N, C-alpha and C positions, 0 to 999 in steps of 0.2 A: 296773270303768275296762276298756276294752279291750285286751285283749292282742295284741301282735303277737309271731306265731309263730315260735320260733327265736331269741327275744333272750334272751342268754345270763344275766342277772341282773335277774328280775324284783323282787328284792329291793332294788334301789337306788332303783324308783319313789318318791318322797317322801324321800327321803334329804337333810340339809342339806350342803353342802360348800364350799370356797371354792377359788376359781381362784388355783391355787399356795398355795405356804405364808402370802403376806401378803395376797391379793387379795380382795374383796369376794364376801359369800356369794351362795351361789343353792338351789335345791333342782330336784332331779331330778323332771321333769314327766313325760316317756312316752318311747317311744323312736319316732321318726319312722318310720324305715327303714333296712335294710342296704345300705352302700355296696359299691361295685365290690370294692374291694379287703380286703372280710371283716368291715371296721370297722363302726358302726351310730352311726346320726346321732341326737342325742335331741333332746327341749325341754326348756331349763331354763328356770328364772323368777329373773331377780338382784333378789335382794330389795330393795336399796337405790334400782335405778332404776323396780322394778315391770315391765321389758320381758323378755320371752320371746325367747329366742335359741336357735339350732342350735349343737350343742356335741358334739364326736366324745365317745364311748364310750371309748376310750382314754385320752383325759385328764382324764374324770369319773374313772376309776378310778386315775390318778395324784395327783390331786388329794386336800385332808386334808380329814376329817369334822368336821362343827362339833357343838359340844353341845346 
């Protein structure tokens, strides 16, 4: 898998989380790019719909991990 230089948490790639405490589950796929405000944009895969969407790294950090 291609790594993007400077991404602070490569261990998150492949992690399963939920959007907030009661939201649908998703899997972190890959970092896309660093944003101007220092945050990162990540690609996540929504497990229920099969869609890939862009989601901020700081939001991923705040979301709970699933088992």
